[in-house]
N, C-alpha and C positions, 0 to 999 in steps of 0.2 A: 504494500500500500504506500502510495507516494502522492506528492502534490500533483494534481492533474492539470491538464491544459483546459482552462475554463472557457476558452473561445468557442463560439458556436459555428463560426464559418469554416468550411472545409473546401479545399481545392476540388475542382471538378473531377479529378482523378481519384479522389478519396484519400484517406489517411495512409501514411507510409506503413510498410510492414513493421518497421520499428515501433511506430505508434500503436499498431494493433497488438503486437506481441510483447511489448516492453514489460519485463519483470513479472512474468505470469505465474507467480507462485506464492503470493502473500495473502494470508487470511488469518482470521481469528474468530473465536466465538465468544459471545457474552451470554452466559447461561441464564436467559430470562431477564437480563438487565437492559436498561435503555441504552446505556453507553458504557463501554469498558471503563473501569475505574482503576486501571493498573498503574496509574502514577498520580494518585490523589493528593499526597501531602508531602511537603518539605517543611522543615523547621530549622531556622538558624539557631545555633546553640553554642555556648561556650565562649566566654570572653578570654582575653589574654593570649598567650602564645603556647605553642605545642613543644614541649621539651623532648619530643620524640614519640608522640602518641601514634604517629603513622609509621614509625620505624625509621624515620629519617634523622631525627634529632637535630633538625636544622633551625629550630627556634622560630619558624614562621608562624603567623597567626593561625589559630585553630579554625578550621572550616568544617563544620559538621552539618550534613544534610540529613534531615529526618523525613522519611518517606512512608506513607501508607500504601500497602500493596495487597491485592487479594491473596488469601491464604492458599498455599500449595503444599503438596507432600513431597514432591521431587523437583529437582532443578535440572534433571536430565533433559537436554534440548531435543532428544530424539523421541520424546513422548509429549503429546499435546496436553499441556497444562499451562496455567499462568506462569509457572516456574520457568518455562522455556523463554518467555519474553524478558524476564528479569536476567536470565543468563545472557541474553543477547545485548542487553544494555551496557554490559561492561565486565562480566565475569569471564566470559570466553570471547575470543575474537576470531573471525573467519578469514578467508583469503582476501576479501574486500569488505568495505563498509559503504553505507549510503552517504551521499553528500548532504549538505545542510537542508536541501529541499526534498531529498528523497527521489530526485529525478535521474540520478546517475550514480555510479560507484566511484570510490576513491581507493587507493591502495591501503591494505591493512597488513596481514601477515605476508601476502604476496606484494612485492614491491613493483613488479611489472609482469606483463603477460603478452602473448601473441596469439593470433587467431588464424587458423588455416584459411586459404582462399575459398574453400567450399563452406566455411562457417561451421564445421563439425568438430574441429580439434582445438582445444584451448590449452596452451602450455604456460604454466605459472612458475615464476621464479620467486622462491621464498626468501625473505630477509635472513641473512646469516646472524643478525642481532636479535631475532625473535627467540624468546625463552619462556619456559613454563615457570610457574611461581616457585618451583623447587630448584630452579637453576638449570634444568635440562634444556637443551636446544629444541626448538620446534622444527621438526623435519617433515619431509613430504610423506614418509611412511605413517606419521601420526594421522594425517588426513586420510590416507588409503585405508588404514585399519579402522578408523572411525566410520568411514562410509560403508565399509564391509559390514560393520555391526548394524548400521542403519538399514542396509539392504538385506539383512538376514531375517527370515521369518521368525516370529516370536508369538507369544500369547496375545500381544497387542494387535488390534485391528491393523490390517495392512494398508496404511495410508488413509487419509480422510480429513475430516474437519471437526471431529468430535473429541471431547475430553478423553484421554487415555489411549487414543489411537497413535500409531506410528506417525511421526510428524513429517515424513517426506512428502513433498508435493509433486505429483506426477508431471505437472506442467513444466518442471525444471528440465525434464527430457534427457537425462543421462542414459546413454545406451545400455540396455540390459537391466537397468535398475528395477523397474517394475516387475520384470520377470523373475529376477533373483529374489525380490521381496515376496513375491507370490509363491515361490518355491518351484516354479516351472523351469527355472534355469539354475543349475547348481555349479556350473563351471565359472569360477570367479574371473578367470582370464578373459571371459567373453563380456564382462561388464566394463564400461568405459571409464575406469578409474585405474591409474597406474602411477606409482612413485618411480620415476625414471632416474632419480638421483636423490641425494640427501636434501637438496633444495630445489628440486624440480618435480612438479606434479602435472600430469597430463589427464585432462578430462575430455571424453569424447561423447558427442550427442548423437541421438538417433536421427534427428532432423535439425536443420539450422534453426536457431532460436535467438533472435536479437535481444530478448529479455533475459538470457541466461545469466549474465553477470549480476543483474539485480536479483535474480533467483538465488544466487549464492549468499545473499545477505539474510536469508531465512534462517531461523534458529536450527533447523534440521541439519544445516551444512556447517555448523560449528565443529571444531576439532575437540577431541577428548584426549586426555593423557591415558592412552590405552594400557600401558603397563600397570597403572594403578587400578583402572577399571577391571582388568582381567585378574589381577592379583587379589583384589578385595571387592568382589562384585556386589556385596551387600553394604559395604562401608564407604565406598569411594566418594559418595556425596557428602560425607560428614565433615564438620569442621576439624581441622587438623589432618584430614586425609585428602580432601578435595584438592587436586592440583589443576590450576587454571592458567590461561595465557592472556587474559584480558587486562585492562588497566587496574582492575580491582580483584581482590581475592576474598574468600570467605573466612571470617574471623570467628563468629559465633552463630549458632542457629538453634533456637529453642522451638521445637515443632509446635505449630498452631499458635505461636506467640510472637517471636521476633527473630531478626537476623541482623548481623553487622558485617559490613564490608570495609576493608581497608586497602590502601594502595598496594599494588603488586610491585615490589621494588625491582623486579627483574623485567618489567614491561619495557619493550623496546622504545616507546615514546613517552617515557616517564615525565618529561618536562611539560607535557600537556595534561597532566593529572593534578588537579588543584585541591580537591577535597581531601580533608584529613581522614574523614570517616563518614560512612553512610549508615544510618541507623534506620532499620526497616521494621515497621509494625505490621504483622500479618493479620489482616482484617477479614471479617465476614461481611456480608452485605450490610450496608448502612441504611437505616430507616430514612424514607423520603423526608426531605426538609431539614435534616440535621447535618448533612455532609459539610456544609460551609461554615458551621458554627466555630470550629477551631480557627479558621482563617479570619473570620470577622472579629474574633476575640484576640487577634494578634499573636496566636500561638503557632501558626504555620505560614509558610511562604508561598505555597502553590496548592490549589485544590481544584478538582474537577467540578464543574458547575453544570447542572442540568435543569430542564423543565422550568418550574416557576422561579427557582433561584436565579436561573440565567436571565429571565425577564426582569427580575428585581435588580440584579447587578447592572444590566444594561441601562435601566432607567435611573440609576443612582449616579449623581455627578462625579463622585470620587471613585466608587467601585467600578464604574464603566471604564475608567482609564486603565484599570488593571486586568481587564477582560481580554483574553486572546482566544482565537479559534482556529481550528483546522477544518477548512471548508469541505462539506459533503463527505465527511469521514465514514459514515456507516449507513446501513439500511436496517430499519426495524421492520419486522415481518411476522406473519402468522403461518404456521405449517400444520397440516392436517394430522390429527392423532388417529391411530388405528383403533378401531372399535368393533366389537361383536355386532353392534347396531350399524346397519348399512346406510343410514340416512346420508352421511357425507360422502359415500361412494358415488353419489349422483353429482356429476359435474355442474348441473344446473343449480343445485343447492350451494355448492362452494362458490360458484360465480355470483350468485345472489348476495351472499355474505360479503364477498370482496367488493362488489359494486355499491355497498351501502355502509361502509365502515366509518364514515364521518371524517374523512381526511382534512376537510376545511377546518373543522373544530380541533383536530389534532394539532394543526399548525399553530393554533393560538396558545398552546401550552407554554411555549417559550421561544426565544429567538433561535435561529439556526435550524428551523424545521421547515421542510417543504413536502407537500403531498407527493408521494411516490407513485408513478404511473407504470413502472416496469421494475423488474428485478435487476435490470441493467440501468445504472444511473445515467442521467442525461448529459454528463460531461465526459462520457466515454467517447473517444474519437470515432466518428462515423455514426453516432446515435442520431436517429431522426424521429419525428412525431408518429410515424407509422407504427412504432413499437408501443405507443402509449395505450393503456387501458384505463379509461376514466370512469369515475363514479356515475351511476345512473340509477337512482332509487326506483323510478317507475319500471325500468327493465328488471330490476331485482325482484320487485313484487310479482311481476308476470312470471319470472322464472320459478319462484317459489310455488306459485299456483300451478304451473305446468308440472312441477315435480310432485304435486299432491299435498301441498301445505299452504292453501290459500289463507292469506292473512296471518301466516305463521301457525295456524291450527294443526295440531298433530305432530309438529316437529319437537323432539325432545329438547330439553334445556341445553343450550350450546354453552360450553365452558371454554374459558381461556386459561390454560395452565401457564404459570409464570413462577420464576424463582425469586422474585422480589416484587414488592408493591410498585406499581407504575401507573401514573395518571393516564398513560396511553391506553392501557387495558380498560380502565374505567370509561374513557370516552367511547371506545369501540362498542362496549357493552350497551351503553346508553343509546348510541346511534342505532344499533340493531333493534333494540326495543322500540325506539321511536319510529324508525323507518319501515320495519318489517312486522312489528307486532309479536316478535318471538320472545321467548324467555331466554335470558343469558345471564351468566354470572362468572366472576373471577374465581380461579382456584389457585391461591397463592400458597406455595409450599417452600420448605427449606431447599436451598440450591442443590444439595446432593440428591434429595428426593426428586426434584425437578428433572435432573439429568437421567435418573433411572426411569421415571414414569413416562417420559415422553417417548421412550422406545417400546414400552409395553403395549399389549393389546388391552384396551379398556373394556370394562364389562358392558353389557347391553344397555344399561341405563346412562351411559356416559359417552357423549360425543363432543367434539370440539377441536381446538387447535392449541398448539403451544406457541408462546410469544418469545421471540428472540431478536438479537441484533447481530448482524455480520458486518465485517469490514474487510475490504480487499482492494487490491490494486484495480484501478478503473481501466481495464483492458478486456478485450473480448475473451481471451482464453481463461481469465480469472472469473469474469462475470457470468460466463456461460459454462465453462468447462470445469471450474473448481468450486465456486460458490454455488450451492444447489446444483451440483454437476449431474450429468446424465445418470450415473449409477444411483445417486441419491434420489433422483426423481423416480427411477424405476422401482427402487425399494419402497418408496412412499406410495406408489401406485398398487402395490400388492394387496390382495384381499387379506383380511385379518388372519385367516387360517394359514395362508401361505407365508405371511410374515412371521407367524409363530414358528413355523417349520424352518424358515430361514435362520431365525435366531438360535434355534436348537442346533442346527448344523454349525453355525459360527462358534458355538461354545463346546462342541464335541471334541474333547482332547484326544480321543482315540484315532481321529482322522489325521492323515498326513496333510501338509499344506496343499499339495496338489489335489488330493481327494476332496478337501474342503472347498477349494476354489472351483473345482469342476461341478460339485453338487450345487453350490450357490449360484454359479453362472447358469446352470440348467433351470433353476427355479425362475430366475429373471427372464430367461429366454422363452419360457413357456407360460409364465403367469403374469409378468408385467404387462401393462397396457400397451397397445400398439403405438400410440403417440409417444409414450415415454421411450420406447425402443427407437423410434424414428429420431428423437432428439439425440440419442447416442450416436446414431449413424451420421447425422449432420455434423456433430462436433468432431467425430473421427475424420470425416472428409475434410473439414475445415483445417484441422491440425496438419494434415498431410498435403494441403494445397499450397503451391508456391505463388500462384497468381493472387496479388493482394486484393483486387476488386472481387474476385470469385470467393476468396476466403471470407471477406467481410459479409458478403451476401449469405453464405452458409451459416455463419455465426448468427446473423440476424434472423434467419429462418428458425434456427434452433431456439433462440431467445423468445421469439414470438410464440412458437408452439408450446414452449414450457410455460409461459405466462397464461396461455389459454387453458391449461389444465387446472390451474388454481389449487394445486396441491400445496404450493407455496404461493403466497401473494404479499406484495410489499405494502407497508403502511406509510412510512415517512423516509425521506432522505434527510440526514441530519448531520450538522457540524459537531465536532468535539470542541467543547469550550472549557477554558481554564482561567482562573484568577491567579495572577503571578505578581509578587511584590518586586519592586525595583532592586531589592538586595540580591536577587538571583540573577547572576550574569552567565552568559554563554549558553543559555537554554535554547535549543533549536528544536521546536516542535515540528514534527513531520507527520504526514498522513500515513503512518505505519503502525502496526499493532503495538510496538514497543514505545512509540511516540518520540523518544529521544535517547541519546547515548549519555552515560555518566561522564565520559571523557569530555573535558573542556568546560564543565560547569564549575563555577566558583560562587562564593557568597561574600559580598562586600558590605561591611557594616557601615552605617551612617549614610547610605545612599538613597534611602527611602524618601 
């Protein structure tokens, strides 16, 4: 996810292939939350000088940044959790990093690289000065061994967007990676990863991908100190054991409570690390309306601002000066829950609910909100109004009547499952009641319960949707191929009984990876709806097409067809908004799931 080109005008020939494919592998999930809160709080702390609290003993002024962050159990960047985004901010460092705008990459562990004329082979030269926090040199084999671990089948789901899944994003496109992860390819030499020397790494793609370099800034591509991981598979993430190569290293970690990071004295670019210490409070979901209290009490220096708080900040003469935003950061949406009751299996009912969700009222909740007319945001290069699905209450009422529920009569109560209280959910429920005459209510549960329940088959008296927010790079491969991708749509289209069978096979530990994937693919091939399978065919064709105009049209066809199924439907396109005090310097907010890097941030006293 990066800063997008917000211009609407496009040349007659359409966007370039680079614009279409740029960085096609960044996404994250907010489990029922309106906006990710992964960087909610900083606090300036500690007067005087540091006699060596960062290990330097240089007597420089203490700079302590305090940060609120969603609780996580593992920091392993190869598993989708909030921990992988913290790892990316500064605990580990990959071959390249994002620039300040997130529009391109800059050298990191790799100081330079070359690309073959056919666009398939990338050869990276690693810095000879790059070291791990224990003093070991960072070498190419560290990356190869780490990627072999990433691409090896495990108990985690093989790639995807859900918590706990393997974090590799297929749109990165490394040759043989998907097959090796699926277990259908076992010969590692056939995978496009090779350490050709201590400081040379060669990565080979299956198809040219101009977004590949940006793809390398995803947490999945971070290196691990594999000697430690392999020697201590259960302890390698613990304080005192974790070996990292980023600007900061792990000092303390109290599970479900707090974490402390301190500078990595062996980091190759130590001169650009200014903070003495980062103190992290691991938090659960914060009650609506209370998140900004520490900031307004002068206790913290930066806080995420949403909904009514954002409107209040914007209208306040002083607070408005401290408000910063990341435009069109994410998409809030509803996704169909599977149920023994078939009411929502009828696309007419789903469409009726989508066309009457009250998006105009949703936009009034706070600044930075716009009615979403497509799962592809409108600043994606090549987007045009033909993709838009706009609200139409009269059509929605007719569709309900055609489906056998005139005036909402006979339709079971429609629920919205969410992992935190959200005014968006309340507005949608009120709109459905007013516009369609149906019964609807919110089902707010603890975030862990939310994650579990949204995949289960609900009982016959429970129908509805789960509420979530996704954020991803605004390119066609991400918007159509990764976020709510073809396989996700196919799985959501399965009848309840077939979905239950699908989950049973997924969890069958007696099956080999090959057997498991064969059986799962067979269910999708025979039981998924025809439109959902056609979406997959269109995305596959688009990914393999070299002609830019033809590729764009294929992605558009897939996007339009997906929206017309209403298995997922968007509610709002929304900015990410933050209040930041002037004492925080060097903070570069980017439209990426980690929002910013720790490197380069400092705290200046007396500049407020």
